[in-house]
C-alpha positions as a Markdown table, in Angstrom:
| # | Residue | x | y | z |
|---|---|---|---|---|
| 1 | Unk | -53.6 | -29.1 | 29.2 |
| 2 | Unk | -54.4 | -26.2 | 26.9 |
| 3 | Unk | -54.2 | -23.8 | 29.5 |
| 4 | Unk | -50.5 | -25.1 | 30.4 |
| 5 | Unk | -49.3 | -25.5 | 27.0 |
| 6 | Unk | -49.9 | -22.1 | 25.4 |
| 7 | Unk | -48.0 | -20.4 | 28.2 |
| 8 | Unk | -45.1 | -22.6 | 27.6 |
| 9 | Unk | -45.1 | -22.1 | 24.1 |
| 10 | Unk | -45.3 | -18.2 | 24.5 |
| 11 | Unk | -42.3 | -18.5 | 26.9 |
| 12 | Unk | -40.3 | -20.6 | 24.4 |
| 13 | Unk | -41.1 | -18.1 | 21.6 |
| 14 | Unk | -40.1 | -15.1 | 23.7 |
| 15 | Unk | -36.8 | -17.0 | 24.9 |
| 16 | Unk | -36.0 | -17.5 | 21.0 |
| 17 | Unk | -36.6 | -13.6 | 20.5 |
| 18 | Unk | -34.4 | -12.7 | 23.2 |
| 19 | Unk | -31.7 | -15.1 | 21.9 |
| 20 | Unk | -31.8 | -13.5 | 18.5 |
| 21 | Unk | -31.5 | -10.1 | 19.6 |
| 22 | Unk | -28.6 | -10.9 | 21.8 |
| 23 | Unk | -26.6 | -12.1 | 18.9 |
| 24 | Unk | -23.4 | -10.0 | 18.5 |
| 25 | Unk | -23.3 | -7.7 | 15.5 |
| 26 | Unk | -20.9 | -8.5 | 12.9 |
| 27 | Unk | -17.6 | -6.4 | 13.2 |
| 28 | Unk | -17.2 | -3.7 | 10.6 |
| 29 | Unk | -13.4 | -2.5 | 10.4 |
| 30 | Unk | -13.3 | 1.2 | 10.2 |
| 31 | Unk | -12.1 | 2.4 | 6.7 |
| 32 | Unk | -9.1 | 4.7 | 7.1 |
| 33 | Unk | -6.4 | 6.6 | 4.8 |
| 34 | Unk | -3.0 | 7.6 | 5.8 |
| 35 | Unk | -1.2 | 10.4 | 4.2 |
| 36 | Unk | 2.4 | 11.4 | 4.6 |
| 37 | Unk | 4.1 | 14.7 | 3.3 |
| 38 | Unk | 7.7 | 14.2 | 2.3 |
| 39 | Unk | 10.2 | 17.0 | 1.3 |
| 40 | Unk | 13.4 | 16.6 | -0.6 |
| 41 | Unk | 16.4 | 17.4 | 1.5 |
| 42 | Unk | 20.2 | 17.6 | 0.6 |
| 43 | Unk | 23.1 | 17.4 | 3.3 |
| 44 | Unk | 25.8 | 18.1 | 0.8 |
| 45 | Unk | 27.3 | 14.7 | 1.4 |
| 46 | Unk | 24.9 | 11.9 | 0.6 |
| 47 | Unk | 22.9 | 14.1 | -2.0 |
| 48 | Unk | 19.3 | 14.5 | -1.9 |
| 49 | Unk | 16.7 | 12.3 | 0.1 |
| 50 | Unk | 13.0 | 12.5 | 0.7 |
| 51 | Unk | 12.3 | 12.8 | 4.5 |
| 52 | Unk | 8.7 | 12.7 | 5.9 |
| 53 | Unk | 7.8 | 16.1 | 7.6 |
| 54 | Unk | 5.2 | 17.4 | 9.9 |
| 55 | Unk | 2.1 | 18.5 | 8.1 |
| 56 | Unk | 2.1 | 21.7 | 10.0 |
| 57 | Unk | 5.5 | 22.6 | 9.1 |
| 58 | Unk | 5.7 | 25.9 | 7.1 |
| 59 | Unk | 7.5 | 25.4 | 3.8 |
| 60 | Unk | 9.7 | 27.8 | 1.8 |
| 61 | Unk | 9.5 | 28.9 | -1.8 |
| 62 | Unk | 11.1 | 26.4 | -4.1 |
| 63 | Unk | 10.8 | 23.3 | -1.5 |
| 64 | Unk | 10.1 | 20.1 | -3.3 |
| 65 | Unk | 7.4 | 17.9 | -2.0 |
| 66 | Unk | 5.4 | 14.7 | -2.7 |
| 67 | Unk | 3.0 | 12.6 | -0.9 |
| 68 | Unk | 2.5 | 9.2 | 0.3 |
| 69 | Unk | -1.0 | 7.5 | 0.5 |
| 70 | Unk | -2.3 | 4.2 | 1.7 |
| 71 | Unk | -5.8 | 3.0 | 2.6 |
| 72 | Unk | -7.4 | -0.2 | 3.9 |
| 73 | Unk | -9.9 | -0.3 | 1.1 |
| 74 | Unk | -10.0 | -0.2 | -2.6 |
| 75 | Unk | -11.0 | 3.0 | -4.6 |
| 76 | Unk | -10.0 | 5.6 | -6.9 |
| 77 | Unk | -8.0 | 8.9 | -6.1 |
| 78 | Unk | -8.2 | 12.4 | -7.2 |
| 79 | Unk | -5.9 | 15.2 | -6.2 |
| 80 | Unk | -6.7 | 18.8 | -6.8 |
| 81 | Unk | -4.8 | 21.8 | -5.6 |
| 82 | Unk | -6.1 | 25.3 | -5.0 |
| 83 | Unk | -2.9 | 27.4 | -4.7 |
| 84 | Unk | -2.5 | 30.5 | -2.3 |
| 85 | Unk | -2.9 | 32.6 | -5.7 |
| 86 | Unk | -6.4 | 31.3 | -6.3 |
| 87 | Unk | -5.5 | 28.9 | -9.2 |
| 88 | Unk | -6.9 | 25.6 | -9.3 |
| 89 | Unk | -5.3 | 22.6 | -11.1 |
| 90 | Unk | -5.6 | 18.7 | -11.1 |
| 91 | Unk | -2.5 | 17.2 | -9.6 |
| 92 | Unk | -3.3 | 13.6 | -10.1 |
| 93 | Unk | -4.2 | 11.8 | -12.1 |
| 94 | Unk | -2.7 | 13.4 | -15.3 |
| 95 | Unk | 0.2 | 12.7 | -17.7 |
| 96 | Unk | 3.0 | 14.3 | -15.7 |
| 97 | Unk | 2.1 | 12.7 | -12.3 |
| 98 | Unk | 0.6 | 9.2 | -13.4 |
| 99 | Unk | -2.6 | 8.2 | -14.8 |
| 100 | Unk | -3.2 | 4.9 | -12.8 |
| 101 | Unk | -5.3 | 6.2 | -9.9 |
| 102 | Unk | -6.8 | 3.0 | -8.6 |
| 103 | Unk | -5.8 | 2.4 | -4.9 |
| 104 | Unk | -5.8 | -1.0 | -3.6 |
| 105 | Unk | -5.7 | -2.4 | 0.0 |
| 106 | Unk | -2.7 | -1.9 | 2.2 |
| 107 | Unk | -0.5 | -0.6 | -0.8 |
| 108 | Unk | 1.6 | 2.5 | -0.8 |
| 109 | Unk | 1.2 | 5.1 | -3.5 |
| 110 | Unk | 3.5 | 8.0 | -4.3 |
| 111 | Unk | 1.8 | 11.2 | -5.5 |
| 112 | Unk | 3.2 | 12.1 | -8.1 |
| 113 | Unk | 3.4 | 8.4 | -9.2 |
| 114 | Unk | 6.0 | 9.3 | -11.6 |
| 115 | Unk | 9.7 | 10.5 | -10.9 |
| 116 | Unk | 8.4 | 14.1 | -10.8 |
| 117 | Unk | 7.6 | 16.3 | -7.6 |
| 118 | Unk | 5.6 | 19.2 | -6.8 |
| 119 | Unk | 7.4 | 22.7 | -6.2 |
| 120 | Unk | 6.1 | 25.2 | -3.5 |
| 121 | Unk | 5.5 | 28.4 | -5.3 |
| 122 | Unk | 3.1 | 31.5 | -5.3 |
| 123 | Unk | 2.4 | 34.0 | -2.8 |
| 124 | Unk | 2.8 | 33.2 | 0.9 |
| 125 | Unk | -0.3 | 31.6 | 2.3 |
| 126 | Unk | -1.9 | 28.3 | 2.0 |
| 127 | Unk | -2.2 | 25.9 | -0.7 |
| 128 | Unk | -5.5 | 23.7 | -0.2 |
| 129 | Unk | -4.8 | 20.2 | -1.6 |
| 130 | Unk | -8.3 | 18.3 | -1.9 |
| 131 | Unk | -8.1 | 14.4 | -1.9 |
| 132 | Unk | -11.3 | 12.8 | -3.3 |
| 133 | Unk | -11.5 | 9.1 | -2.9 |
| 134 | Unk | -14.3 | 7.4 | -4.6 |
| 135 | Unk | -15.3 | 3.7 | -4.7 |
| 136 | Unk | -15.7 | 3.7 | -8.2 |
| 137 | Unk | -14.1 | 5.6 | -11.1 |
| 138 | Unk | -15.6 | 9.1 | -11.8 |
| 139 | Unk | -16.7 | 9.5 | -15.5 |
| 140 | Unk | -14.4 | 11.9 | -17.5 |
| 141 | Unk | -17.0 | 14.7 | -17.4 |
| 142 | Unk | -16.7 | 14.7 | -13.5 |
| 143 | Unk | -13.0 | 15.0 | -13.4 |
| 144 | Unk | -11.6 | 18.6 | -13.0 |
| 145 | Unk | -9.5 | 19.5 | -16.1 |
| 146 | Unk | -5.8 | 19.7 | -15.8 |
| 147 | Unk | -5.8 | 23.5 | -16.2 |
| 148 | Unk | -8.6 | 26.1 | -15.6 |
| 149 | Unk | -10.5 | 26.7 | -18.7 |
| 150 | Unk | -10.0 | 30.3 | -20.1 |
| 151 | Unk | -13.5 | 31.5 | -19.4 |
| 152 | Unk | -13.3 | 30.5 | -15.6 |
| 153 | Unk | -11.7 | 32.9 | -13.4 |
| 154 | Unk | -9.5 | 31.6 | -10.3 |
| 155 | Unk | -10.7 | 32.1 | -6.9 |
| 156 | Unk | -9.5 | 35.0 | -5.0 |
| 157 | Unk | -5.9 | 34.7 | -3.4 |
| 158 | Unk | -6.3 | 33.8 | 0.4 |
| 159 | Unk | -5.5 | 36.8 | 2.8 |
| 160 | Unk | -4.5 | 34.5 | 5.6 |
| 161 | Unk | -0.6 | 34.1 | 6.1 |
| 162 | Unk | 1.2 | 31.3 | 8.0 |
| 163 | Unk | 2.2 | 32.0 | 11.6 |
| 164 | Unk | 4.6 | 30.1 | 13.6 |
| 165 | Unk | 3.4 | 28.4 | 16.9 |
| 166 | Unk | 5.8 | 30.0 | 19.6 |
| 167 | Unk | 5.3 | 27.0 | 21.7 |
| 168 | Unk | 6.1 | 24.6 | 19.0 |
| 169 | Unk | 9.2 | 26.8 | 18.0 |
| 170 | Unk | 10.6 | 26.5 | 21.6 |
| 171 | Unk | 10.1 | 22.8 | 21.9 |
| 172 | Unk | 11.1 | 21.4 | 18.4 |
| 173 | Unk | 13.0 | 24.3 | 16.8 |
| 174 | Unk | 10.5 | 24.4 | 13.8 |
| 175 | Unk | 8.1 | 26.6 | 12.4 |
| 176 | Unk | 4.8 | 24.9 | 12.6 |
| 177 | Unk | 1.3 | 26.5 | 11.8 |
| 178 | Unk | -1.6 | 25.1 | 13.6 |
| 179 | Unk | -3.9 | 26.1 | 10.6 |
| 180 | Unk | -1.8 | 23.8 | 8.3 |
| 181 | Unk | -2.3 | 20.0 | 7.8 |
| 182 | Unk | -5.5 | 17.9 | 7.3 |
| 183 | Unk | -9.1 | 19.0 | 7.9 |
| 184 | Unk | -12.6 | 18.0 | 7.3 |
| 185 | Unk | -14.5 | 19.5 | 4.4 |
| 186 | Unk | -17.8 | 20.6 | 6.1 |
| 187 | Unk | -19.4 | 21.7 | 2.9 |
| 188 | Unk | -18.2 | 19.9 | -0.3 |
| 189 | Unk | -20.0 | 22.5 | -2.3 |
| 190 | Unk | -17.2 | 24.8 | -1.2 |
| 191 | Unk | -14.6 | 22.4 | -2.9 |
| 192 | Unk | -13.2 | 23.5 | -6.3 |
| 193 | Unk | -14.3 | 22.6 | -9.7 |
| 194 | Unk | -16.0 | 19.4 | -10.4 |
| 195 | Unk | -15.3 | 17.9 | -6.9 |
| 196 | Unk | -18.4 | 19.9 | -5.7 |
| 197 | Unk | -20.5 | 18.1 | -8.2 |
| 198 | Unk | -19.3 | 14.6 | -7.5 |
| 199 | Unk | -22.3 | 12.3 | -7.4 |
| 200 | Unk | -23.3 | 11.1 | -3.7 |
| 201 | Unk | -20.5 | 13.3 | -2.3 |
| 202 | Unk | -21.7 | 14.2 | 1.2 |
| 203 | Unk | -20.2 | 15.8 | 4.3 |
| 204 | Unk | -18.4 | 13.1 | 6.3 |
| 205 | Unk | -16.9 | 13.7 | 9.7 |
| 206 | Unk | -13.6 | 12.1 | 9.7 |
| 207 | Unk | -11.4 | 11.6 | 12.9 |
| 208 | Unk | -7.9 | 12.8 | 12.2 |
| 209 | Unk | -5.2 | 11.2 | 14.3 |
| 210 | Unk | -1.6 | 12.3 | 14.0 |
| 211 | Unk | 1.1 | 9.9 | 14.6 |
| 212 | Unk | 4.7 | 11.4 | 14.2 |
| 213 | Unk | 4.8 | 12.8 | 10.6 |
| 214 | Unk | 1.9 | 10.5 | 9.5 |
| 215 | Unk | -1.7 | 11.2 | 9.3 |
| 216 | Unk | -4.6 | 8.8 | 9.5 |
| 217 | Unk | -8.3 | 9.9 | 8.7 |
| 218 | Unk | -11.0 | 7.5 | 9.7 |
| 219 | Unk | -14.7 | 7.8 | 10.3 |
| 220 | Unk | -14.9 | 4.8 | 12.4 |
| 221 | Unk | -17.0 | 2.7 | 9.8 |
| 222 | Unk | -17.7 | 2.2 | 6.3 |
| 223 | Unk | -17.3 | 5.5 | 4.2 |
| 224 | Unk | -20.4 | 4.2 | 2.0 |
| 225 | Unk | -19.3 | 6.6 | -1.0 |
| 226 | Unk | -16.9 | 9.3 | -2.1 |
| 227 | Unk | -15.3 | 11.3 | 0.5 |
| 228 | Unk | -13.1 | 14.5 | 0.1 |
| 229 | Unk | -10.7 | 16.0 | 2.7 |
| 230 | Unk | -8.6 | 19.0 | 2.5 |
| 231 | Unk | -4.9 | 19.1 | 3.3 |
| 232 | Unk | -3.5 | 22.6 | 3.8 |
| 233 | Unk | 0.3 | 23.2 | 3.0 |
| 234 | Unk | 1.6 | 26.4 | 4.7 |
| 235 | Unk | 4.4 | 28.2 | 3.0 |
| 236 | Unk | 6.3 | 31.4 | 3.0 |
């Protein structure tokens, strides 16, 4: 009997192992962030209104813009701008744009969170808006100051100038620049100010999906830590 029992036990054990390995893995919903750029328009009849625009649209001096943000996870949002002239400032959170920077699942947030807006200014080129989303609030020492310290020189102005895509011009009648819009930050060390020193900040490849005038950024899984991406605004 011993010769027949042990092989049977072995088969049962192997079958159990196969059954365990065949169990489906739990589904992890990809984390994503939606961002929309809105520009203030005026038609002379109904007054002013905010309208979503293509993120590649080349803006004009004096244009007023704001952003909409939405995510499917909780976190803390920090927005920093490196202007076309090289000046770096914290856009959000700060007194003028709102101090409450905690974002929650499936809620829409306006940046600025107050009744204010951002005005396009500076030499023709690109403003690089860096969006840092962290699962935990950053210490005060890790947040970029609202203005550049006097002993720190701004970076050199970008030499690139916006260029209209002739194909887009013909099809949509708009000046769209293919270099504008969202993009991955391959090397966080190149981000401005304290962003580069954010604890656990690592390069994360984000998938960028454009749907009409809304942009979705996702990595197909759990971000697992702070993430930063760049949103280029092209302007004349």
